[in-house]
N, CA, C and O of each residue as an XYZ file, in Angstrom:
776
protein
N    -132.095    129.614     73.743
C    -130.492    129.959     73.856
C    -129.812    129.571     72.733
O    -129.956    128.601     71.989
N    -129.001    130.547     72.735
C    -128.377    130.663     71.039
C    -126.702    130.488     71.045
O    -125.976    130.336     70.062
N    -126.320    130.559     72.455
C    -124.575    130.421     72.722
C    -124.523    129.954     74.237
O    -125.413    129.971     75.087
N    -123.345    129.577     74.303
C    -122.988    128.913     75.706
C    -122.805    130.138     76.801
O    -122.116    131.142     76.622
N    -123.640    129.799     78.064
C    -123.881    130.494     79.138
C    -123.201    129.898     80.178
O    -123.572    128.823     80.649
N    -121.893    130.717     80.719
C    -121.495    130.474     81.751
C    -122.061    131.171     83.213
O    -122.600    132.274     83.309
N    -121.780    130.197     84.330
C    -122.478    130.838     85.435
C    -121.242    130.511     86.495
O    -120.249    129.979     86.000
N    -121.236    130.782     87.865
C    -120.807    130.135     89.087
C    -121.604    130.295     90.045
O    -122.385    131.247     90.041
N    -121.566    129.386     91.066
C    -122.133    129.332     92.307
C    -121.176    129.234     93.588
O    -120.392    128.350     93.935
N    -121.493    130.355     94.114
C    -120.154    130.589     95.316
C    -121.175    130.140     96.621
O    -122.317    130.474     96.937
N    -119.928    128.997     97.342
C    -120.884    128.616     98.715
C    -119.670    129.137     99.608
O    -118.683    129.407     98.923
N    -119.541    129.301    100.715
C    -118.792    129.721    102.122
C    -118.014    128.861    102.269
O    -116.836    129.126    102.029
N    -118.282    127.871    102.598
C    -117.575    126.234    102.992
C    -117.604    124.622    102.444
O    -118.537    123.910    102.074
N    -116.720    124.480    102.518
C    -116.398    123.443    101.546
C    -117.752    122.274    102.021
O    -118.213    121.629    101.079
N    -118.252    122.060    103.169
C    -118.916    121.477    104.096
C    -120.334    121.843    103.310
O    -121.118    120.894    103.283
N    -120.764    122.979    102.709
C    -122.087    123.060    102.456
C    -121.998    122.984    100.632
O    -122.851    123.150     99.760
N    -120.923    122.742    100.605
C    -120.974    122.843     98.530
C    -122.297    121.722     98.352
O    -123.339    122.002     97.759
N    -121.995    120.380     99.016
C    -122.903    119.582     98.546
C    -124.324    119.197     98.295
O    -125.004    118.543     97.504
N    -124.475    120.268     99.855
C    -125.944    120.663    100.072
C    -126.564    121.471     98.971
O    -127.579    121.271     98.304
N    -125.770    122.340     98.962
C    -126.363    123.444     97.856
C    -126.480    122.705     96.535
O    -127.431    122.858     95.769
N    -125.311    121.782     96.288
C    -125.351    121.319     95.108
C    -126.936    120.618     95.012
O    -127.777    121.077     94.238
N    -127.122    119.810     95.631
C    -128.508    118.839     96.038
C    -129.978    119.841     95.495
O    -130.834    119.458     94.698
N    -129.933    121.016     96.110
C    -130.753    122.195     96.165
C    -130.984    122.025     95.027
O    -132.057    121.614     94.585
N    -129.518    122.462     94.064
C    -129.913    122.957     92.693
C    -130.188    122.140     91.870
O    -130.504    122.565     90.758
N    -130.169    120.457     92.144
C    -130.538    119.595     91.543
C    -131.940    119.208     91.635
O    -132.647    118.582     90.845
N    -132.176    119.704     92.739
C    -133.895    120.010     93.119
C    -134.777    120.468     91.993
O    -135.703    119.903     91.412
N    -134.277    121.543     91.863
C    -134.982    122.464     91.004
C    -134.503    121.937     89.010
O    -135.305    122.054     88.083
N    -133.387    121.523     88.896
C    -133.070    121.366     87.766
C    -133.756    120.147     87.098
O    -134.015    120.028     85.901
N    -134.011    119.232     88.134
C    -134.600    117.987     87.748
C    -136.163    118.394     87.363
O    -136.775    117.718     86.536
N    -136.642    119.298     87.877
C    -137.737    119.778     86.818
C    -138.263    119.734     85.671
O    -139.431    119.512     85.350
N    -137.077    120.021     84.865
C    -137.004    119.796     83.714
C    -136.548    118.433     83.188
O    -135.381    118.059     83.073
N    -137.499    117.851     82.929
C    -137.286    116.140     82.851
C    -136.916    115.611     81.950
O    -137.614    116.031     81.027
N    -135.963    114.649     81.439
C    -135.467    114.652     80.403
C    -134.187    115.204     79.479
O    -133.745    115.081     78.337
N    -133.858    115.953     80.842
C    -132.520    116.849     80.540
C    -131.280    116.292     80.721
O    -130.929    115.861     81.819
N    -130.289    116.247     79.329
C    -128.958    115.776     79.515
C    -128.334    116.341     80.453
O    -128.524    117.552     80.569
N    -127.519    115.751     81.293
C    -126.618    116.776     81.820
C    -125.195    116.521     82.670
O    -125.371    115.429     83.211
N    -124.210    116.891     82.944
C    -123.097    116.183     83.120
C    -122.585    116.932     84.212
O    -122.593    118.161     84.153
N    -122.120    116.300     85.251
C    -121.020    116.924     86.307
C    -119.537    116.642     86.405
O    -119.334    115.589     87.010
N    -118.540    117.197     86.038
C    -117.072    117.163     86.367
C    -116.571    117.279     87.681
O    -116.762    118.166     88.512
N    -116.028    116.441     87.728
C    -115.169    116.601     89.329
C    -113.433    116.424     88.992
O    -112.992    116.407     87.843
N    -112.607    116.305     90.183
C    -111.380    116.409     89.630
C    -110.676    115.072     90.078
O    -109.541    114.818     89.675
N    -111.437    114.123     91.012
C    -110.961    113.498     91.731
C    -112.052    111.909     91.606
O    -113.202    111.955     91.169
N    -111.598    111.039     91.929
C    -112.559    109.567     91.982
C    -113.375    109.555     93.091
O    -114.461    108.974     93.109
N    -112.786    110.325     94.257
C    -113.609    110.708     95.624
C    -114.361    111.075     95.379
O    -115.432    110.568     95.714
N    -114.280    112.408     94.495
C    -115.310    113.412     94.253
C    -116.894    112.538     93.350
O    -118.085    112.466     93.650
N    -116.004    111.978     92.101
C    -117.301    111.023     91.915
C    -117.855    109.907     92.686
O    -118.918    109.465     92.250
N    -117.462    109.456     93.540
C    -117.852    108.118     93.978
C    -118.968    109.387     95.370
O    -120.181    109.287     95.548
N    -118.337    110.078     95.852
C    -119.777    111.044     96.693
C    -121.101    111.456     96.242
O    -122.190    111.254     96.779
N    -120.723    112.276     94.797
C    -121.545    112.309     93.790
C    -122.538    111.455     93.428
O    -123.719    111.786     93.328
N    -122.056    110.246     93.206
C    -122.721    109.233     92.818
C    -123.553    108.599     93.726
O    -124.737    108.280     93.618
N    -122.707    108.451     94.702
C    -123.417    108.111     96.459
C    -124.790    109.028     96.306
O    -125.830    108.416     96.549
N    -124.896    110.174     95.999
C    -125.724    111.503     96.417
C    -126.675    111.069     95.535
O    -127.698    110.723     96.126
N    -126.717    110.983     94.634
C    -127.735    111.468     93.245
C    -128.267    109.835     92.933
O    -129.140    109.625     92.091
N    -127.545    108.585     93.819
C    -128.195    107.374     92.918
C    -129.664    107.157     93.469
O    -130.272    106.124     93.188
N    -130.139    107.996     94.138
C    -131.516    107.459     95.047
C    -132.167    108.752     94.332
O    -133.383    108.716     94.519
N    -131.893    109.554     93.797
C    -132.937    110.571     93.190
C    -133.840    110.054     92.501
O    -133.635    109.167     91.672
N    -135.030    110.589     92.787
C    -135.949    110.286     91.447
C    -135.947    111.206     90.374
O    -135.708    112.409     90.478
N    -136.251    110.529     89.235
C    -136.403    111.369     87.983
C    -134.713    111.743     87.412
O    -134.236    112.743     86.876
N    -134.193    110.566     87.779
C    -132.654    110.900     87.526
C    -132.393    109.585     87.047
O    -132.739    108.622     87.731
N    -131.646    109.384     85.614
C    -131.094    108.130     85.317
C    -129.214    108.637     85.527
O    -128.808    109.593     84.866
N    -128.691    108.230     86.042
C    -127.475    108.432     86.841
C    -126.394    107.309     86.033
O    -126.496    106.084     86.094
N    -125.460    107.998     85.353
C    -124.221    107.192     84.944
C    -122.822    107.659     85.388
O    -122.727    108.845     85.701
N    -122.307    107.295     85.419
C    -120.813    107.136     86.176
C    -119.640    106.908     85.337
O    -119.391    105.704     85.387
N    -118.839    107.495     84.618
C    -117.398    106.911     83.669
C    -116.070    107.540     84.843
O    -115.599    108.602     85.252
N    -115.916    106.109     84.990
C    -114.499    106.181     85.940
C    -113.713    105.023     85.190
O    -114.122    104.261     84.313
N    -112.413    105.118     85.815
C    -110.970    104.501     85.242
C    -111.308    103.035     85.478
O    -110.466    102.352     84.895
N    -112.264    102.241     86.142
C    -112.476    101.129     86.709
C    -113.386    100.311     85.529
O    -113.357     99.082     85.600
N    -114.001    100.786     84.704
C    -114.516    100.530     83.641
C    -114.118     99.769     82.516
O    -112.987     99.792     82.030
N    -114.990     99.153     82.148
C    -114.127     98.169     80.851
C    -114.338     98.905     79.595
O    -115.283     99.694     79.581
N    -113.772     98.808     78.766
C    -113.750     99.596     77.373
C    -115.247     99.432     76.951
O    -115.792    100.383     76.391
N    -115.923     98.312     77.181
C    -117.230     98.277     76.342
C    -118.299     98.688     77.290
O    -119.336     99.139     76.802
N    -118.151     98.565     78.954
C    -119.175     99.264     79.708
C    -119.027    100.761     79.202
O    -120.062    101.173     78.680
N    -118.226    101.454     79.226
C    -117.420    102.808     78.998
C    -118.315    103.193     77.472
O    -119.168    104.077     77.386
N    -118.034    102.624     76.766
C    -118.618    102.582     75.080
C    -120.407    102.859     75.116
O    -121.126    103.596     74.440
N    -120.733    101.780     76.370
C    -122.446    101.592     76.028
C    -122.855    102.598     77.102
O    -124.067    102.812     77.139
N    -121.879    103.461     78.248
C    -122.274    104.385     78.988
C    -122.406    105.621     77.992
O    -123.396    106.317     78.217
N    -121.558    106.048     76.883
C    -121.477    107.077     76.143
C    -122.629    106.728     75.375
O    -123.530    107.551     75.532
N    -122.929    105.740     74.554
C    -124.089    105.409     73.647
C    -125.280    105.718     74.421
O    -125.837    106.709     73.947
N    -125.922    105.205     75.509
C    -126.640    105.584     76.023
C    -126.982    107.374     76.415
O    -128.059    107.905     76.145
N    -125.833    108.082     77.078
C    -126.113    109.240     76.930
C    -126.543    110.206     75.672
O    -127.277    111.192     75.609
N    -125.476    109.228     74.338
C    -125.908    110.016     73.369
C    -127.633    109.894     72.914
O    -128.287    110.707     72.261
N    -127.969    108.897     73.369
C    -129.255    108.560     73.232
C    -130.155    109.488     73.362
O    -131.016    109.943     72.609
N    -129.696    109.788     74.867
C    -130.530    110.762     76.011
C    -130.796    112.046     75.104
O    -131.886    112.578     74.896
N    -129.307    112.493     74.520
C    -129.173    113.616     74.007
C    -129.856    114.143     72.699
O    -130.170    115.315     72.489
N    -130.052    112.955     71.759
C    -130.825    112.751     70.442
C    -132.487    112.668     70.856
O    -133.300    113.010     69.997
N    -132.873    112.298     71.929
C    -134.345    112.371     72.756
C    -134.543    113.363     72.880
O    -135.525    113.847     72.318
N    -133.610    114.232     73.766
C    -133.802    115.588     74.236
C    -133.780    116.619     72.947
O    -134.564    117.568     72.928
N    -133.126    116.459     72.194
C    -133.354    117.552     70.838
C    -134.373    117.053     70.278
O    -135.200    117.962     70.193
N    -134.839    115.977     69.783
C    -136.328    115.341     69.271
C    -137.202    116.136     69.872
O    -137.797    116.952     69.168
N    -137.517    116.068     71.522
C    -138.795    116.232     72.015
C    -138.784    117.891     71.952
O    -139.845    118.463     72.205
N    -137.517    118.737     71.593
C    -137.466    119.938     71.888
C    -137.815    120.587     70.588
O    -138.183    121.745     70.390
N    -137.624    119.593     69.728
C    -138.057    119.909     67.829
C    -140.124    119.867     67.691
O    -140.895    120.615     67.090
N    -140.368    118.650     68.546
C    -141.380    118.619     68.842
C    -142.467    119.078     69.975
O    -143.555    118.733     70.437
N    -141.545    119.996     70.105
C    -142.690    120.898     71.656
C    -143.088    119.848     72.619
O    -144.213    119.693     73.095
N    -141.549    118.831     72.949
C    -142.203    118.036     73.939
C    -143.586    117.125     74.510
O    -144.256    117.269     75.532
N    -143.671    116.329     73.603
C    -144.799    115.142     73.774
C    -145.047    114.879     75.173
O    -144.177    115.196     75.985
N    -146.148    114.326     75.569
C    -146.489    113.603     76.776
C    -145.398    112.816     77.504
O    -144.886    113.083     78.591
N    -145.164    111.864     76.741
C    -144.209    110.880     77.108
C    -142.803    111.157     77.174
O    -142.132    110.360     77.828
N    -141.944    112.588     76.371
C    -141.028    112.919     76.867
C    -140.785    113.607     78.031
O    -139.786    113.518     78.746
N    -142.064    114.518     78.228
C    -142.191    115.033     79.358
C    -142.134    114.292     81.016
O    -142.147    114.772     82.149
N    -142.080    113.175     80.578
C    -142.298    112.263     81.857
C    -141.155    111.432     82.162
O    -141.300    110.652     83.104
N    -139.893    111.443     81.470
C    -138.857    110.850     81.009
C    -137.973    111.443     82.378
O    -138.175    112.580     82.804
N    -136.964    110.504     83.000
C    -135.768    111.041     83.571
C    -134.853    111.773     82.816
O    -134.676    111.661     81.603
N    -134.112    112.747     83.805
C    -133.144    113.608     83.378
C    -131.785    112.272     83.069
O    -131.925    111.091     83.385
N    -131.275    112.513     82.793
C    -130.130    111.767     82.421
C    -128.582    112.694     82.879
O    -128.037    113.614     82.268
N    -128.190    112.024     84.172
C    -126.959    112.914     84.912
C    -125.677    111.440     84.550
O    -125.712    110.243     84.834
N    -124.668    112.298     83.820
C    -123.249    111.493     83.765
C    -122.387    112.630     84.623
O    -122.277    113.856     84.616
N    -121.785    111.392     85.441
C    -120.505    112.498     86.257
C    -119.476    111.259     85.863
O    -119.533    110.035     85.742
N    -118.454    112.372     85.729
C    -117.274    111.744     85.303
C    -115.996    112.556     85.635
O    -115.939    113.779     85.501
N    -114.940    111.757     86.095
C    -113.632    112.963     86.064
C    -112.891    113.163     84.824
O    -112.980    112.530     83.772
N    -112.138    114.161     85.130
C    -111.143    114.882     83.872
C    -110.712    113.710     83.353
O    -110.941    113.516     82.160
N    -109.938    112.591     84.196
C    -109.478    111.302     82.934
C    -110.347    110.734     82.292
O    -110.163    110.357     81.135
N    -111.246    110.603     82.819
C    -112.474    109.880     81.745
C    -112.927    110.853     80.229
O    -113.034    110.580     79.033
N    -113.081    111.943     80.973
C    -113.828    112.564     79.963
C    -113.822    112.114     77.898
O    -112.736    112.295     77.349
N    -114.495    111.815     77.384
C    -114.401    111.346     76.223
C    -113.358    112.112     75.215
O    -113.236    113.331     75.090
N    -112.752    111.242     74.637
C    -111.594    111.635     73.749
C    -111.860    111.677     72.276
O    -112.303    110.710     71.656
N    -111.589    112.771     71.773
C    -111.753    112.545     70.032
C    -110.053    111.654     69.668
O    -109.976    110.717     68.874
N    -109.085    112.107     70.293
C    -108.308    111.086     69.300
C    -108.559    109.734     69.891
O    -107.983    108.936     69.152
N    -109.226    109.013     71.004
C    -109.543    107.918     70.936
C    -111.308    107.378     69.824
O    -112.020    106.374     69.793
N    -111.305    108.700     69.122
C    -112.917    108.459     68.570
C    -113.722    108.728     68.948
O    -114.771    108.619     68.313
N    -113.672    109.290     70.347
C    -115.529    109.564     70.684
C    -115.781    110.612     70.948
O    -115.171    111.326     71.744
N    -117.078    110.980     70.091
C    -117.445    112.317     70.018
C    -117.521    113.103     70.919
O    -117.612    112.391     71.919
N    -117.554    114.591     71.365
C    -118.451    115.335     71.798
C    -119.690    114.870     72.596
O    -120.308    113.952     72.057
N    -120.124    115.270     73.645
C    -121.609    114.895     74.061
C    -122.469    115.709     73.660
O    -123.454    115.260     73.075
N    -122.368    116.736     73.807
C    -123.193    117.765     73.190
C    -124.441    117.807     74.223
O    -125.640    117.878     73.950
N    -123.721    117.733     75.666
C    -125.031    117.578     76.579
C    -125.658    119.206     76.870
O    -124.837    120.078     76.583
N    -126.643    119.579     77.257
C    -127.279    121.147     77.267
C    -126.675    121.670     78.880
O    -126.777    122.864     79.161
N    -126.044    120.683     79.901
C    -125.775    121.638     80.962
C    -124.768    120.824     81.896
O    -124.905    119.795     82.558
N    -123.557    121.816     81.658
C    -122.369    121.239     82.839
C    -122.685    121.499     83.517
O    -123.566    122.352     83.406
N    -122.169    120.887     85.340
C    -122.079    121.605     86.271
C    -120.266    121.058     86.668
O    -119.812    120.005     86.219
N    -119.773    121.634     87.209
C    -118.213    121.518     86.980
C    -118.296    121.767     88.901
O    -118.160    122.834     89.499
N    -118.521    120.586     89.406
C    -118.385    120.663     91.199
C    -116.787    120.818     91.640
O    -116.274    121.280     92.659
N    -116.272    120.287     90.542
C    -114.901    120.643     91.075
C    -114.128    121.636     90.290
O    -113.916    121.220     89.151
N    -113.605    122.895     90.543
C    -113.119    123.665     89.173
C    -111.791    123.272     88.932
O    -110.981    123.114     89.845
N    -111.510    123.091     87.633
C    -109.924    122.497     86.842
C    -109.294    123.574     87.737
O    -109.945    124.558     88.089
N    -107.953    123.364     88.118
C    -106.903    124.130     88.058
C    -106.281    124.763     86.963
O    -105.515    125.577     87.479
N    -106.203    124.826     85.961
C    -105.468    125.079     84.601
C    -106.968    125.415     83.621
O    -108.070    124.903     83.816
N    -106.565    126.535     82.424
C    -107.706    126.617     81.704
C    -107.844    125.734     80.708
O    -108.892    125.442     80.133
N    -106.528    125.219     80.469
C    -106.718    123.852     79.367
C    -107.522    122.694     79.838
O    -108.057    121.845     79.126
N    -107.533    122.762     80.948
C    -108.724    121.464     81.703
C    -109.713    121.928     81.853
O    -110.575    121.076     82.072
N    -110.266    123.470     81.847
C    -111.359    124.115     82.003
C    -112.060    123.736     80.262
O    -113.194    123.258     80.237
N    -111.472    123.930     79.176
C    -111.624    124.155     77.898
C    -111.779    122.757     77.531
O    -112.777    122.675     76.814
N    -111.128    121.395     77.736
C    -111.160    120.314     77.477
C    -112.932    119.996     78.095
O    -113.887    119.575     77.442
N    -112.873    120.362     79.472
C    -114.458    119.964     79.726
C    -115.258    120.414     78.504
O    -115.609    119.598     77.652
N    -115.585    121.907     78.410
C    -116.159    122.328     77.759
C    -116.459    121.558     76.054
O    -117.475    121.243     75.434
N    -114.980    121.492     75.775
C    -115.053    120.397     74.457
C    -115.893    119.572     74.587
O    -116.985    119.606     74.021
N    -115.370    118.394     75.627
C    -115.833    117.117     75.909
C    -117.335    116.659     76.262
O    -117.956    115.626     76.014
N    -117.658    117.808     76.922
C    -119.234    118.169     77.510
C    -120.242    118.461     76.486
O    -121.175    117.747     76.118
N    -119.855    119.780     76.036
C    -120.829    120.388     75.268
C    -120.348    121.063     73.848
O    -120.888    122.096     73.450
N    -119.387    120.470     73.172
C    -118.569    120.582     71.902
C    -117.807    121.362     71.650
O    -117.279    121.133     70.562
N    -117.306    122.594     72.340
C    -116.554    123.508     71.741
C    -115.560    124.279     73.091
O    -116.219    124.766     74.010
N    -114.517    124.341     73.150
C    -113.690    124.788     74.089
C    -114.165    126.537     74.759
O    -114.185    126.969     75.911
N    -114.570    127.326     73.129
C    -114.696    128.700     73.069
C    -116.265    129.464     73.087
O    -116.474    130.660     72.884
N    -117.111    128.582     73.340
C    -118.196    128.972     73.841
C    -118.912    128.676     72.272
O    -120.107    128.967     72.325
N    -118.646    128.356     71.391
C    -119.265    127.940     70.263
C    -120.122    126.812     69.904
O    -120.022    126.212     68.834
N    -121.265    126.443     71.144
C    -122.209    125.448     71.450
C    -123.050    125.936     72.307
O    -122.624    126.829     73.039
N    -124.296    125.545     72.437
C    -125.175    125.649     73.061
C    -125.442    124.955     74.379
O    -125.110    123.776     74.500
N    -125.956    125.534     75.264
C    -125.894    124.680     76.598
C    -125.333    126.073     78.024
O    -125.137    127.260     77.767
N    -125.199    125.424     79.428
C    -125.023    126.336     80.271
C    -124.062    125.227     81.198
O    -124.236    124.078     81.605
N    -122.925    126.268     81.291
C    -122.397    125.171     82.617
C    -122.457    126.396     84.292
O    -122.310    127.609     84.437
N    -122.644    125.646     84.915
C    -122.409    126.143     86.200
C    -121.295    125.887     86.799
O    -120.957    124.805     86.319
N    -120.540    126.193     87.521
C    -119.458    126.288     88.228
C    -119.846    126.460     89.562
O    -120.653    127.347     89.843
N    -119.214    125.473     90.711
C    -119.497    125.184     91.860
C    -117.893    125.859     92.777
O    -116.833    125.247     92.906
N    -118.183    127.088     93.220
C    -117.136    127.250     93.974
C    -116.934    127.445     95.596
O    -117.937    127.289     96.293
N    -115.854    127.733     96.144
C    -115.691    127.660     97.779
C    -114.958    128.260     97.577
O    -113.988    128.020     96.859
N    -115.387    129.953     98.586
C    -114.971    130.883     99.258
C    -113.678    131.019     98.417
O    -113.896    131.668     97.395
N    -112.180    130.532     98.561
C    -111.021    130.928     97.765
C    -110.852    130.703     96.751
O    -109.822    131.091     96.200
N    -111.809    129.975     96.088
C    -111.440    129.848     94.393
C    -112.096    130.908     93.573
O    -112.458    130.543     92.454
N    -112.309    132.081     93.889
C    -112.838    132.913     93.289
C    -111.575    133.452     92.402
O    -111.818    134.245     91.492
N    -110.065    132.985     92.681
C    -109.431    133.815     92.082
C    -108.967    133.220     90.824
O    -108.513    133.749     89.809
N    -109.214    131.856     91.165
C    -109.019    130.826     90.473
C    -109.931    130.726     89.004
O    -109.553    130.356     87.893
N    -111.186    131.173     89.428
C    -112.126    131.208     88.186
C    -111.523    132.806     87.679
O    -111.228    132.911     86.489
N    -111.425    133.492     88.189
C    -110.983    134.683     87.535
C    -109.637    134.587     86.458
O    -109.553    135.407     85.544
N    -108.666    133.589     86.630
C    -107.610    133.554     86.222
C    -108.290    132.273     84.806
O    -107.528    132.151     83.848
N    -109.427    131.557     84.768
C    -109.862    131.066     84.120
C    -110.550    131.862     83.183
O    -110.559    131.581     81.984
N    -111.015    132.647     83.567
C    -111.899    133.954     82.960
C    -111.031    134.308     81.945
O    -111.273    134.122     80.753
N    -109.723    134.966     82.516
C    -108.900    135.730     82.050
C    -108.076    135.091     80.827
O    -107.770    135.701     79.803
N    -107.761    133.696     81.134
C    -106.776    132.791     80.480
C    -107.728    132.237     78.918
O    -107.228    132.020     77.815
N    -109.213    132.123     79.316
C    -109.855    131.767     78.067
C    -110.727    132.889     77.584
O    -111.506    132.669     76.657
N    -110.656    134.060     78.134
C    -110.596    135.432     77.259
C    -112.780    135.417     77.196
O    -113.587    135.616     76.287
N    -112.928    135.038     78.832
C    -114.983    134.664     78.859
C    -114.731    135.405     80.230
O    -113.756    135.679     80.930
N    -116.367    135.628     80.271
C    -116.690    136.167     81.226
C    -117.752    135.138     81.983
O    -118.656    134.759     81.238
N    -117.794    134.617     83.358
C    -118.311    134.282     83.906
C    -119.154    134.486     84.951
O    -118.607    134.306     86.039
N    -120.482    134.850     85.001
C    -121.297    135.407     85.956
C    -121.485    134.550     87.173
O    -121.086    133.426     87.478
N    -122.331    135.582     87.850
C    -123.135    135.093     88.862
C    -124.600    133.777     88.542
O    -125.434    133.983     87.660
N    -124.622    132.959     89.125
C    -125.761    131.963     88.741
C    -127.285    132.874     88.693
O    -127.484    133.196     89.864
N    -128.048    133.234     88.112
C    -129.274    133.615     88.533
C    -130.210    132.624     89.226
O    -130.299    131.437     88.913
N    -130.860    133.196     90.146
C    -131.919    132.675     90.545
C    -132.999    131.973     89.930
O    -133.706    131.188     90.561
N    -133.166    132.260     88.574
C    -134.168    131.801     87.665
C    -133.584    131.124     87.018
O    -133.783    131.273     85.812
N    -132.706    130.183     87.389
C    -131.983    128.891     86.009
C    -132.849    128.098     85.594
O    -132.746    127.877     84.388
N    -133.761    127.517     86.164
C    -135.032    127.192     85.572
C    -135.460    127.448     84.094
O    -135.729    126.611     83.233
N    -135.457    128.776     84.010
C    -136.526    129.570     83.249
C    -134.906    129.137     81.809
O    -135.273    128.748     80.700
N    -133.695    129.250     82.021
C    -132.863    129.058     81.167
C    -132.613    127.925     80.833
O    -131.754    128.125     79.974
N    -132.775    126.630     80.906
C    -132.609    125.570     80.960
C    -133.352    125.299     79.369
O    -133.427    124.160     78.909
């Protein structure tokens, strides 16, 4: 993987969005040790995602929300950075047996709680970003890319999967046009791209 790859996954109705994400995560979590981030627009969505994935085997789950103390927030970000370092190290060593059995690291975060360079928090360099809720503005989309993957215009490695519900296709096209990017439909063999 030499660039940022961006995809969308469209569903017909909001009611099947979570079920589709659960199915996707069952595939993604086969790539053990993978550091991934889910972004959502509201605390209600964050709570629903955390509830859904808290019982998933092979996932180490953390949630960043506004009720955390600064110390708790720093601890969560530090643990996620360690997961990324471990992933990078294991990739260089061609995945030794111990790291192959590691849990994937899922960080669920709202836009309000994304890491901020203004507060001295580095970007996270995750390998996969899932936008459970599509942001309404291109600036918010770019901020998610910068905070979670490293660079708002694609100068980083990783994959972005944008979850869409029927009527959000126009919003996705506006983000593409505003950011000067192309977001393709997610391929069936997404596991091979991770």
